[in-house]
N, C-alpha and C positions, 0 to 999 in steps of 0.2 A: 321217661320223657323228655327230659333235659338231653341227658347224652345222646339220644335216637336224633334229636332236631342238629344240634350241634356236627353231629355226625353229617347227615345231609348236605349243612351247610356247607362245613369242609370241603365234600366231596365235590361240592358246585364250582369253591372258588376256587381249588385249586386246579380246576380244568378252568380257569377265566373267566367265567360267570360270575357277573354281578350277582350280590344276594346283598340282599336289604331286611335285616333282622329288627323285628319291632318286639320288645319284651321288659319284665322288669330287672332282671339281672343279666350278666353275661361273663362269658368265660373270657379273661381279659388276653389269656395265647391264643385263644379263636380269634379274636380282634386286629392281632399281627398280619392278618394275610390281609391284602391291600382291598382284594377285592368283595370285601365285607364291610358293612357300612350298618351301627348299629343306634336305634332310637329307643334313646330310655324313657319309660315310663314312669312316673311316681307311685307307691302304694303305699295309701295312707295307714299309717300304724301298722303296719305290714302286713294287711288285708289284703287278701285276695277278694275280698267281696267289696274292699271299695273302690280298688284299683280297676274292676271289671271295666265299668265305661269308658275310664281314662283309654285304655291299653287299647277297646275296640275302637272309638273312635281314632285314635291317635293309628292305630293300623288302617281302617279306611283311609286316612288322610294320604298316607305312605302311600296306598297301593295304590290308589286314583289318581294321586301326581306320575306316577312313574307309567302307572298305564296308559296316562294320555301322551305321553313322550314316546312309550314304545307299546303301541296295542300284542307284541307277541309275548309280554310277561307275563308267568305265571306266579297265583298268588296262592300261599299255601299255610292254613290257618288250622292251629287242635282243636276239635270239638267246639263247644260253642263259647271258643275265647272269643271270635270276631265272626259273625255272620257275613263271611263272602262268597260268593254262588260260583268259586273255583276248585280249589283243592279241600278236602278235609284231612287231616292225618289223625284218626281218630286212638288215641294211648288209652282212652277209658268210654266207661257209657254207664253216666250218672242214671239212666233208667235202673241199670242194673244192679247197680249199688246200691244196697239198702242203709239205711242209716241203724248203726250201731252205735251208743253212748247211754245205755243205759250208766246210770249209776252217774253219770256227770253232773256237773252246778246247773241249776237250771239255766241260768243265763247261757253258756252253752250250748245248752239242747234246742232253744228258741233262734241262737242265732244260726246252727247248724242246719236245722229244717228250714229256714228260710235261705241259707243257701243252697242246699240241696235242690228246694222246689224251684229257684232259680236256674240253678245248674242244669234242670233239664227240662224246662221250658227255651232255654237260647241254646241247648245242644240238640233238642228235636229241631228248630229254626234251621239251625244252622246245618244239619246234615240232611235235609229235605231239602234243601235250597242249593249244597255242594253235587256240580258236578261227576264229580271224581272221590270215592273217598277211601283212603288206605286205612286198615285194622290191623293192630299188631297179632291180632290169632285170632282161630274161625270163630273163637267163643263171643271176640267182639262183633267179629261182623254178623254173627248171627243177632247179636242184641240190633245191629244197628238194621237190618234189616228186617225185626220186625215193629220198629216204626214207621213204616210204610216204605221205607228206600227199594226203591227198584234192586235188585241184587247182583244185576250186569254193572252196576257203577261203582258197588263195594267189594275192594281186594285183600284180601288177607297177605300182607308184608312182615315176614319175623325179624325180629331184631338180631344182628350182628352181633361178634365179638372182637372184643381187643385183642392185640397179640400179645400183651401182656398178662391176657388170662390165659395160663397155661399150669400146667400139673407143678405140685408144690414139692420142690427138692428137698433135702434133712435141712439142708444150713437155711435157709429161709425158714423154716418150718422150727427149728433152732429156737431161731431170731425171736421170731413172734411169739414165741409161748415162752421165751426168756422176758419179752417189753411184759406179759401181760402176767407170772412168776406163778405158772401152771407147769408142774414138772413132766418132761418128754411122756412117760410112760402112763401118764392119767387120762384117760378117755378125755376130748373135750368135746359142747355143743354149741354152736354157734345159733343166734336169733338175730337178725337183721330189721329192723323197722323203725317207723315213730311208736313212742309211749305216749301219744296225747288223751284224750279225754275218747278220741274216738277210738273203740275196741276191734275197727274193721281187721287190724294184723294180726287181730288171734294171740296175743301173751298171753292174755289172762287163762287160756285153754291152756297154755304152755303150764305157765306158772301153777296151776290148778294141780296138773299131773305130774310137775317134777316135785309138789309137796308131797306127792301119795309116791313117788319113787324114793324121796330122798328118808322114808321110812321103812326102806327097804335096806336091811343091814350091809350087804354086798354092792350098794348101787353108789359107787366111786366115781360118778362124772361130773365134772366142770359144768356151768356156764355160762357163756359170753352174752350179754346181750348189747347189742350197739346198735343206737338210738336216741334222739331227745323228745322232748317235749313236755308239754303243760303236766302231765302228771308222773313225769319221772321222779322227782320228790316222794310224792307219795307210794310208788313202787318200789323205790328204796326203803322207805320208812316199814313196808311189809315183808321184804326181803329179813332187815335187821331183826324184828319183831317174832320172826319163824327161826330167827339164829340162824337163818342159810348166808350172813355175808359172807363168809370163808368161799363159798361154792357158788354162789352166783354174784358174777362180775357184770354189776350195773353201769359199763362206759360213758354213757351219754351221747351226743352225739359226735360221731369220728370220723374224719377225712379218710382215713386209710383202713377203710373196708378189707379190702385185700389181705391187711396183715391180720384182720378179724379172721378170714377164711384160712388164711396160712397157719393157724393157732387150734382150728378147728376139724374134727374131724365127721363130721355131721351139719347141716343147716336144716333147721327145722323153720316149715313158715305153713305156719295155719290158719291162714287168711280166711276172711268172711266172705271177700269180693278183690279179685286182683286180675285185670284185664289182661296183661301178661305173666309181668314176673323177671325183672332182667337183676335182681338177688339172688336167685336160684340158678339161673343163667350163669350167670359169673362163677357164680360154686359149682355148677356143674365143670364151665369149661376150667378149673381149676383143678378137677378130678375132684372134687367134694361131694359126695352122696346129698339127697338133700328128700325130706320128706317135705310133702306140699299136698296143698288142700286141693281134691279131684277137680276141681272145678274153677281153678287159675287155671289162663290161658296157656301158660306154659307146661300144663299138665299135658297136652294134646303132642307134647315134641315127647313124653316118656312113650320107650315101646313096649312092649306087650310083655317084659321077664321084667320090666320094672313096675308093674302096676302096685304092688303092695306098698311102694314108697309113697301110694297117694292116700290121704285122708278123705274117707267119703262122707264125713261131717266134720267140721271144725268144732263143734260145740261139745263133740265127743270126748269127756276125759280120757274115760275107762279105753278108749280107742288107742287114743292117743298114748298112752302108757303102755300099753301090749307093743305097739312098734316100737316104742324105742327099748322098750325090754328085749324084743327081736333083736333091732339092730346092735344092741351090746352084748350078744353071746352071739355073732356073726357078722360082724365088723370089720376084720380082714376080707373076709368073702363080697362085703357090700362096696368096696372099694376098687374091687376087680369089673364086677358088674358094671360101674358106671364108668367104665372106660368107652367101650364103644359109642356111648352118648354123649361123653366129653369130647371124642375124636370127631364126632357129627358137628357138635355145635360149633367148635371151634372154627372147623371149616368154612363158616362162614362167615366172612368178614363184614364190617360198617361199611364197608367202602360196596362190596358185592349188593348188600344191601339198599345203599343208597342209589347203585346204578340201576335194581329193579324198580327203585321208584319212578326214576326218569323213563324207563323204559312204557311203563304204565302210563305213563302224565301224556309222555310224546304223542300215545296211539289216540288221545281222549282230547275233546274240542274244549279248547281254552274259552276264558270272557273277552269278549269284546268290548262290551258295554261296563263302565263303571260302576262301580254302587255309589248310595248316598244318606 
């Protein structure tokens, strides 16, 4: 979501369009462009729930002020972050995103359900009032239409790729392997996702599968897990208790995801809900095969030849074990099979994505009336 928003802002600013950004956090490198103006909104205690109302009110205030001076201004919001009746760029649909927090502390579960309820109410209002909605996948588009939004208002715009997402050469691979202390000839699998009390990313399924695989004598694969979260320490304890500390590398939050992908032979993403899946997109652009849940938005980009890489049920541990064993016995061919999709995804840049958005928005009516 952040990468896509930044790509659109950059595209517009580089072409001389004044862009006003309202948010909690900003990439300082992005803000060096003089066409960009940022309005920072506090997030009390680091909570999105507590910061939402302030974000929405600041968004309204900035948009209304600029609209009064220039009625041709277009306002882009994300989902239910701000109910402004112009352009809504949907990166997720909470209505389709089920609660998955079994085993979490009671306080988290209460807060999580409240936040989910509020997000669903906000996004319904925002989507139904928007003139144009941009969806990051056909799956996202379908979910928005189910909310009662006319189909002609909702447009699928796939995400783009960065130039640095390219096939990994031997030198980069060797350096990445060395940094994680994994031998060059040892297979490695990566998981990228938050390890919070919310189990949506599916690491629990992968962990159960990994325990079964580790009981097999010839299972010689290491697991790299990139992601922080409140449950990280408990996962570290589980890995230690299982005696797999040398085989499962819990890296915590890591800024250099590209380094993790460079060291990996496969990415596994057994998500329960994913509107798109930029981590999988990046892996594929780097030539790293990926096993992902069939209902994730990115899955609709997979050709018929790669349907075996799609998981029908993210809770089915035995099915994931079978697919990982299949990969281990034929991983060289998987590297070859991913190449056509790698080239296809890399051929679409962030700039092309942004240009497509501009074209869609240019053909749609703008808001002439300020919101209150």
